N, C-alpha and C positions, 0 to 999 in steps of 0.2 A: 653535481649541479644543484643549487638551492632554488626552490621555486615556490610561489604561493599557490596553494591548491585547495579546492573544496575537499571535504572529507571523502565524498564519493569519487572524485577524480583521483585522489590519492589511493583509494582502495583499488581502483582499476589499474593504477600504476603498479601497485603491489602484485596484482594478477600477472601483469606483463613481466615484471622483474623476476617473479617466481617461476616463470616458464610455463604458466598455465596456457593451454592451447584450445580449450573448449569451454564455452560459456552459453548457458541456456537459462533464461529468466522470463518472468512475466512482470510488466511494469506496475509499480506500486509506490506511491510517495510515502516515505522519503528515500526509497532504494533505487529508483529508476535510473538515475544518471550513472550508476556504477557500470551497468551493462552498455549504456550509450557511449561512455568513454572507452570501455574495453573494445567496443566494435571499431574504434579508430585505429587500433593496432593490427596491421595486416597479419601478424604472427598468430593472432587469436581468432578462431572461428567463433562468431557470436550470433545468437538468434533470439527472437521472441518466441516463446512457446505459447500454446493456447491457454495454459494455466500453470500454477506453481507445482502441482503434482507431476505433471508431464515434464516440467523443467528439471525437477529433482531426479526423476527417473532417467532422463536423458543424460544428466551429468553423471549419474552412477554408471550408466552404460559406457560413457567415455572413460571413466575411471577404470572400469572393468577391462577395457581395451588397452589400458596402460598409460593413459594420458592424464596429466593434471587437469582437473575440471572444476567448474564453479557454477553455482546457481544462486540467484538473488531474488529477494522478495521482501515485502513489508510484513509486519507482524501477523495481520489477518491472513496473509498468503501462506504463512507457515501452518495455519490450521488446515488449509487445503492439502499441503504437502506432508502432513503428519504421518499419514499411512506409510509411505516409503521410508520416511526418516527413522521410525522406530525399528524397522526391520533391517535397514542398511546398517544401523548400529550393531546388529547381531552379525551380519555378514562381514563387516569391515570393507576395506577398499583394496584396490590394486594401485593405480596411480593416485596421488593425493587428491582428495575431494574436499572443497571448502564451500560452505553455505553461508550466505549473508542473510540475516534477518534484521530489518530496520524497524525499531519500535517508534511509537509516536506519542510519548507522554504529553498530555495537554490536548490531545486529539485535534491537532491542527488540520488534518486531512483524513480523519478516520472515524469509524463508527463506534469504536470502543478504545479504552486504555487497557492494553494487554502487556503483561510482563513476560517476555519470551524466555526468560531464564528458567521458568517452570518447564518448558519443553526440553531444555538441555538436561535438567535433572531427571525428568521422566523418561527420556530416551537414553539416558546414560551416555551422553556424548559431551566432549569438552566444549566450552564456550569461552572465547576471548572477548574483551570489551575495551576498545581503544577510547582515549579521551581527547584526541585531536587528530589532525590530518597526518601528522608524522607517524603516529602510532597506527593509524588506519593502514598506512603503507607497510610498516614493519610487522604489524600483527598478522597481516594477510600472508606475508612471506613465511612467518613463523608457523601459521596455521597449516600450510602445506607440509612443512617439515614434521609437525606433530602428527598430521594425518598419516603420513607414511611410516613414521617411527612407531606409532601406537596402533596402526591398522584401524583407523576410525575416520568417519566424517567429522569435520570440525566446524562448529558454528562461530562466526564472528558477528557479534551483536553491535549494530550501529543504532543511532537514534537521530531524531530530527536535527538536533543542535550540532552533533558531530558530522552528520551527513552534509549539512548545508552551510556550515561555517568554514572559513578559510584559515589556514595557518601554514607556516613554512615547513616544507619537506625537502629532504635531500635525496635526489634520485641516483640510481646506479644502473649498470647494464643488466640486460636480461640474462638469466641463467639458461643455458641450453640443456634442456632435459632430454635424456633418451627415453623413449617409450619403454615401459616395463612389459615384458612378454606376458601375454595372457596364457594361463595354464588352467585347464579344466579342473575344478575342485568341487565335486558334488557336496561333500560334507560342509564346505564353507559357504557356498552360494545358493544352495537349494534349501529354503527354510520351511521344509515340512516338519511336523512335530518331532520326530525322532532325532533329526539333525539340529533343530533349533534348541532342543533341550541341552545338547552338548555345547552349543555356542553361548548360552547364558552365563555359565561359569567363566568363560573367556572374557565376556563383557565386564563382569564383576572384578576380575583380576586386573583388567585394563583400567578400571576406575581407581583401584588401589594404587596402581603404578602411576597414574596421572596425578593422584593426590600427593604421592611422594615427590613427583617432579615439581608440583606446585610449591612445595616447601622451600625450594631454593631457586625457583624460576626468576630469571632477571626481570620479567614483566611484573612481578610482585616486588615492591620495594618499600622500605621504611625510610621516611624523610624525618630528620631530627627537628626538634622544636626546643624553644627556650623555656617552655612552661609545661612540666609533666603532670599538671593537675588534671589535664584532659588528654586523651589520645583519640584520634579520629580514624576510623576505618571507612574507606570509600572507594568509588570507582567511577569511570566514565565522566559524564558532565558534572556529576556531583563533586568529583575531585576538583574540577576547574573552579567551581563555586567556592569550595572550601579554601583553596589556595588564594582566590581573589579576596576572600573575607579575612582569613586568618594569617596569610603570609607564612612566616616560619615560626609563629608563636607556639603552636601545638605540634607534637609529633603526629605524623600521618602514615598510616599503612595504606598504600595505594595498590589496589588489586587489579591486575591485568587479566587474570583468568578467574572467571566467576563460577565455573563448574569444571571439575570439582574444586572446592575451596580448600586451602591448606588448613592444617590443624595446629601443628607445633608453632608455625610462624605467628599465627594469631594469638596463641596462648603466651608465647614469649613477649610479643608486643604489649599485650594486656598487663603482663606482670611488671612492666616498667612505668606504668602510668596509674594515676589514682582513679580515674574514671574513663570508661570507653564509650564513645558515641559513634554510632553507625549512621552515616549519611548516604542514603540511596534513594533513587526515585522509584515510585510505585510500591511494589510489595517488599516485605521485610525478609528477603532471601538471605542476605548476609547476617542479619540480626538473628534469624532463626538458627542458622548454623552456629553462630557464636554461643547462643544459649545451649545448644545441643552438646557442645564440647566443654561446657562448664565456665564460659566467659560471660559474666554479667555485663550487659550493655544497655544503653538507651538508644532508641531509634525512632520507631513509628509513633511513639507517644509524643515525640517532639515534632516530627515532620509529616506524619500522616501518610496515606497511600493513595491520595487523589491529586491529580494534576502534576505537572512538572515542577521541579524546584527552581528557584531563582536566587541570586546572591542576597537580595534583601531578606528573604525568608530564612536562609541559612544564617545570616548575620543576626537576625532577631532571635532565633532559637539558641544560638551560641553565645548570646550576650554581648554582641558587638553593636556599635552605632549603625543605624540604617536609615535610609531616606524613605519617607512616606509619600512623597510627591505633593505637588500643589493641587488643590481642589479648584476646578474651573468654575468661574461664575456663570458662564453661559451653558445652557443645556445643549449638548451636541447630539443631533439626531443619529439614530442607529443606521449603519450601512450594511445590511445583510448581504451575503453573496447572492447574485442574480445571474440568470442566463444572459449571455452576451446579446447585444443588438444583432438581429438577424439569425439568432439561433433557430435551427429547424425544428427544435422540440417545442417551441413556444406555442405555435398555432395549434398543434395537435393537442397539447395540454388544455388549451382554451376550449377546444371542442369536447374533451373528456369532462371538464368541469361543467360546461353548458348542459351536457346530457346527464349530469348528476350520477356519474358512474363511480363505483368503488374501484380504486386503482391500486393494485399491489405493485410497488416500485422496486427498484434495484439500485446497484451501485454504479455511479457515473455522473456526468454533468447533469443528466436528467433528474437526478435526485433533487435538484433545485426547483423542480416543479412542485415541491411541497411548500415552497415559501410564498408569501403574499405577493401579489394579489391572486395568483393562480390557485395555490393550495389544493392541487389536483390529486396528490397521491396520499395513500392511507398507511402504507408500511414501507420501511426499508430495513432489511435484515442483513443480508450478505449476498455475494455474487451468485446469481441464479435462483435465489429464493423466491423471486416474484413468480416465476413460472411454476415451480413446484408448489408454492403456497396457493396459487390460483386454483390448481387442481383440487387440493384439499378443501379449500374454501367452497368451491362449487359442489363438490361431492357431499359436503356437509349440508348443503341446501340452505344457505342463508336466505330466509324468506324475503322476497320482494326486492332483492338487491341485484342490480346488473353490474357485472364485475369484469375487469380486464387486467392483464399483466403488461407492464412495460419493461423492456430490457434493451440495452444497447447492443450493437453488432459485435463488439469485442467481448462484452460480458456474455452474450449468447454463446459465442464460441468457447468462452472460458468454462461455463458451467450451466448454461441454459438449455443446451441440447438434450441432456438426459431428462430434464423436467418436461420438455416437450414430447419426448419419447413416452414418458409416463402418461401424459395427457392422451396421446394417440392410442397407446396400448390399452389403457383403462377407460377410454372413451368418455371423458367428461366434456360437457358442452362449454368449452373454455376458449376464449379469444386472447391470443398473445399478440402484442404489438411490438415488433422489433424496430427500434429507433436506429436506423442505419445512417449514421453521419460520416461513414467512410474513414473513420479513424478511432484511435483510443484517446478520447478528448481530455478527460479529467487529469491525466498524468502527463500531458504535454504533447499530444499528437504523435503517438507511436503507431507503427503499422500493426496490422493483425491479419489473420487468415482470410478476411473478406475484402481486403484492400487491393490485392494483386501485387504487393511489393513486400520485400523482406526487410529486416532490420537495417541493412545497408542501403536500402532504396532501390535494389535491383528488382526487375520484374520477376514474378514467381506465380505459382498456382493461386488462382483466386477462387475461393469457395462460393458457389452459387447458392445463395440463401433460399431462393424459391425452390430450386431442385432438391436441396437438402430437406426442406420441410415436407415436400411432397413424397420424398423417398421413404420417410418414416411413417407415412400414412395420413398426413394432413391433406385432405382433398381440397379445401378452400383456402387458397393463398392468393392475396392480392397486394399490389403495390400502390401507394398513394404518395402524392407530393404534399408535405406538411405545410407548404406555403399556400395551398389551395384549401381553404376552410370548408367550402361546400363539398368538395370531393372527400375530405376526411370525415365530415359529418355523415354523409351518405354511407360510406364504407363501414364506419363504426356501428351505426344503427343496424345495418344489414347483418354484419357478422356477429354482433352480440345477440341478435335475435335468432340465430341458428340453434338447432338442437344437437349440434355436433362440433368437434374441434375446428378452429380456424386460426389463420395467421394473417395479420396485416403488417406489411413492411412499409414503414414510413421512411422514404428515402430522399435525402437531400444532404449534400456534404456540409460539414462544419463550416460556419461562416468565416472562421479564422484561418482556414487552410490557404496556403499561398497560391495553390493552383485554382482556387475558386475566383471567378471574375464576377463582380457585382455590377448591377445596372446603375448604381449611384443613388445618392440620397433623394428622398421625396420630401415634400413640404406641405404645409397647411395654408389653405386660403382662409385667412382670418375673417374675411367678409362672409364666408359660409359657415364657419365654425360657430356653434351655439353653446359651446362649453359643456356638453353633455357628459364628457369624460368616458365615453364608450371605448375610445382608443386606449385609455389607461388600464382597461381590464386585462390586457395581456402582459402588463408589467415590463414593457420594453424600456431599458434605461435611456434610450434616445428621445423618449417622449416626456414632456413635462407640461404643466399648466402655468401660464404666465398671464396675469390680468384676466383670468377666467377664460382664456383661450388656449387651445392645444398648440404647442410649439415643438418642432422636431429639430434636434441637434444634428446638423449636417455632418459634423465630424465623427459622429457615431453611426448614423443611419447608413445601412447598406442597400436600402431599396427593396427589401423583401416583399413589401406590399401587404403584409398581414393586417396592419392597422387600418389601411384604406378599406379593407373588406368589412370592417366594423362600423365605419362611418356612414350613417344613413343620410347625411347631408352632402355627401360627395365633396367634402372639404379637403380631403387628403389625396394628393395625386402627384405624379411626376411633373405635371405642368403647373401645379398650384403656385 
């Protein structure tokens, strides 16, 4: 059956058809939907893990037990999972194990541009790179075959454009896989030094065998062209752009496996064209390989290693006509991302800014507290860094600065706990604010260990944040409602003033959750409004100034009442 599918949906279909029966992931754009789609197949056990490291280790455990397994993450998530990845490369697998890493060239939803091909090279594991939804499905199935044939985890690298674009796929039935029996093998699976030394040569031989396989792999193909003055080597979305721009003019070597890369295939391709150009996003991985095997190419000198490529840029650098676009006469105002109307983080950030606190931020919706007009946060590094960084900042004794860390409930479970343990253990007078909005908001409202529901929405164990914080030695733990500014102001002043660790839990569900019932919009009494713009200081998108008076958009307002607490004229109310 042929069907139009998102790349991520096709990937999940590939998991199903390949007989995968265990999936563990942590949500991260642009990889999230793979696991959400996989969870819809009753034949696949699927879960959200607290973080990517746990997900990879769980997938390895399932593989060890003899089942085909999968874990998915975005590129920065692979940083978290790198520790098990490098050692699982040495141990190999039992049942096939596939890892998806989804890169984000252009940083549409990420804090850096990271080329995950470096991980495949460093960990010495094969990496496949599909260029559309059809390949996302077929490459996933192939990845399981390669995993079991070569005794290795296999990475399939997606990216934003492939993950979130649609194309036609042809589906087939699920392969019924028998579980491989588990056999105790100390020499293979216990990576203490004496045994790991013996596994390293196995890994090197496997790389050589995979290189040989890549020479004739059907996923690496040469497409003929009418003009041999140039030959193009490319992969993934770059291939799509090349074909859109060039059509069949130049010969193209389309690579489906990007680690290890073939040698003879590339040398033979290069010998038949006058000039070789490598078109790849971000770093010059293919280019460096070509140079190392004696094939002179052009690549990064044309395309650079910053931002994602686009057809226009490819056309420009290859000498084809391209559109520059029309310049608009009118100046269009910027529309930076903002927290939603009714977001529970807004009021708390207002109080943090009011008290002139140094705020170490983290990854999530609350990162938007750094934007105008709140501009309340000072740093955003990676998941959990706010808590760990706060401890170091305070131990270093920054003179005269009052400092807190903010971190979401899901992010706290991901990697904030260990930072809080460090604060308790090493006794820094640090205040951590957990922004508990009862979901994993930024990636689309996924469940997490604090919500009481699993990936499929079934009731499950709910982690008690208050009890957890107290159990690791935090004596002062209090809960506030971020819609109540006076309560937040009092709690923050008291806890920041302590000479010992403390935790504030700002608890209010995300305003966009379907289960949340709002009181309804409030409005402005224009006869009382003096146009002081105090209500604008919270940056709510539902509030604007018209004719020097505040106006509230009833289609956006949820009635949180935060703005009314700022109005000294009592002009904002439900009855206004």
